[in-house]
N, C-alpha and C positions, 0 to 999 in steps of 0.2 A: 530055382534061383529067384529071388525076389529083388526086383529093381526098384530103387527109391526114386521117387519123382518129387521135385521141389513144388511145393504148393504155392499159390499166389500170395498166401499170407506171409511166407518166409522170405519173400523178396523185399529187398530194401526199398523203401519208398523213394521215389524220385524227387529231387529238389526242384520245387517250382521257381521259376524266375519271377520276382516281384518288382514293382516299380517303386516301392518305398525308398530304397537307397538313393535312386535317381532324384526322387522328389526332395529327399533331404539334402542332397548336394545342391540342387537347384535353389532351394530356399536359402541355404547357407550362402551360396554365391550371391543371391539377390540381396541378403541382409548386408554383405560386405559391400556390394556395389552401391546400395542406397547410403550406407555410412560414408563412403568415399565421396559419392555425389553430394551429400549434404555438406560435407567439409569443403568441397570445391566451391559450392554455391556461396557458403558463408565466408570463405576466404577471398573470394573474388567479388564480394559486394563492394560496389564503387563509391559508397557513401558510409564510411565507418562511423562518422560523427552523428549520423542520424539512425533512428530506430528502424529495424526491419519491419516490413509490413506484417501485420498479424495474420492475414491468410497464408502468407508464405510460411510463417513459423508453425501454424497448425498443419499445413501440408507436409512439412518436413517432419513433424512429430508423428503424424499418422504414417508416413512412409517408412519411418524407422521402427515404429512400434509393431506394425502388422507383420513384417518378416520375422521380428524377434519373437513375437508370440507364437507365430506358426512353427518357428524352429523349436520352441519350447514344448509345443504340443507334440511334435514329431519325436523329440527326445523322450517325453513321457510315454508315448505309445511304444517306443522301442523298449523302454525299461519294463513296462507292463507286460509286454509279450515275452521278454526274456525271463521275468520272474514266474510268469505262468508256465513256461516250458520247463523250468526247473522244479516246479512243484510236483507233488506226488500224483496229482490228477493228470497233469500234462495238458496237451492242447495248445492252441494258439493264443488263448486268452482274449477272445473277442469281447467278452463282457467287460474285462478290465480296460481293454482299448476303448470301448464305447464310453465307459465311466470317465476315463481320462479325458477323452474328447469333450464330453458333456460338461464336466467341471471346468475344463480349460476355457470353453467358450463362455460359461457362466462368469468366470473370473476375469476374462480378458476384455469382454465387451464393456462392462461398466468402467473398467480402468481406462480404456481408450476414450470413452466418452467424457469421462471426468478430466482427463488430461487435455482433451481438445477445448472443453469449456474453460478450464482453469487457465490455459494458455491464451485463449482469446481474451478473457476478462483481464488477465494481467497485462497483456500487450496493449489492449485498448485503453486501460487505465493509465499505464505509463505514457502512452502516446498522447493522452489528453493532458496530463500534467506538464509535459514538455512541449506542448503545442503553443503556437502563437495565440490561440484563443485563450488558454489558461493564463499565459503571460499578460495578455490584455486585461483579464479579469483582475489579476493581482495589481497591475499598474493602476487600473481605475480605482480599486479599493484603497491603494495607498494615497492616490490623489485626493479622493473624497475625505479620507482621514485627516490629511494635512489641511485641507480646506476647512473642515469642521474645527480642528484644533485652532487654526488661525482666527476663525470667526469667533470662537469662545474667548481667545485672548483679546481680540479687539473689543468685544463686548464688555469684558472686565475692565479693559483700560478706559473705555468711554464712561462706564459706570463709576469708576474710581475718580476720574477727573471731575465728573458732574458732582459726585458726592463731596469731594474736596472743596469745590466752589461753594456748595450749600453750607457746609460746615464753617468755612471761612466767613460767609455772610452772617450765619447765626452767631458766630463768636464776635464779630464786629458790632453786633447789636447788644452785647453784654453778657451773653451766656458763655462764660469761659470755662467754668468748671462746675462740678457737682452733679446731682441727679438729673437736672434739666438737660445738661449736655449729653449725659449718658443715654437718656430717653430719646433725644433727637437723633443721636447716632444710631441707636437701635432701630428706630423707625426708618432711617435712611438705608440701613443694610437690608431691612426687610422688603422695602419697596423696589430695591434693585437686585433682589434674589442673591445677595451676598451673604456669606456665613461668618465672616470675621473682619475686623477693622481696628485701627488704632489711630489716635491723634497724639502726637508727641511733640515736645520742643527740644531744641538743641541749645545747650548753654554755651557760654563763651569758650569753655575748655573742651568743647566738642562732645560732651556727654549728653546722651538722649534721656529725656524724662518723660514718662507716660502721663498724659493729661486725661484721656478717656479711651476706653477700648472695650471691644467685645472679643473674647478669646475662648470659645468653647472647647478648643483642643488642648489648652494648657501650654501653649508654646511661649517660650521666654523671648518675646520679641525685643525687649529692651536689652537683655543680655546679648542677643545676637548683634544688635546695632552697635553696642559698646565694645564688642569683642575686637 
């Protein structure tokens, strides 16, 4: 009588307890907790009309990204091991798991760094443009522009009044019309850095008549006065 003995190969392999599910649950809980904490911090910010400090925004971004990236890596690891177990070769797919981890780190680290730098640049830029310093720069620029504009108007007004007095004196001396008056007016405009001018008379009916003028832009001055 032959007794059959079970070889160690025929025994079913015992299932080893791993810590991966526990780590996945912990990472998922951490991601949820960080998201809830971020919402609580942003919702409880005591100055909604002011911008949040850039370091706080960067900290919240990193705190939310790291658990999310770790969770994606664990999900990819689980998928890789499951695909390796269903393949014809079998096994635990350690090579696939290592490749998934490697490519996840290579893709996640630049993303996190770029996100941090972009967030800091954006926050600091917005904070500067809405700060009192930027407002002071704009106000000073506006004041300087108005002062320069008023100075130019005052210079033109003074030059026009002085030129009118000189023209009146020249016309009292007898130069009332003709090329001589045109030449005198052209020299007056040149000396005072003006580009155009006109001397006109008003009749009893209220119509303006051009006596002499320099009009390089072709503007119908008399038509505008009589309109």
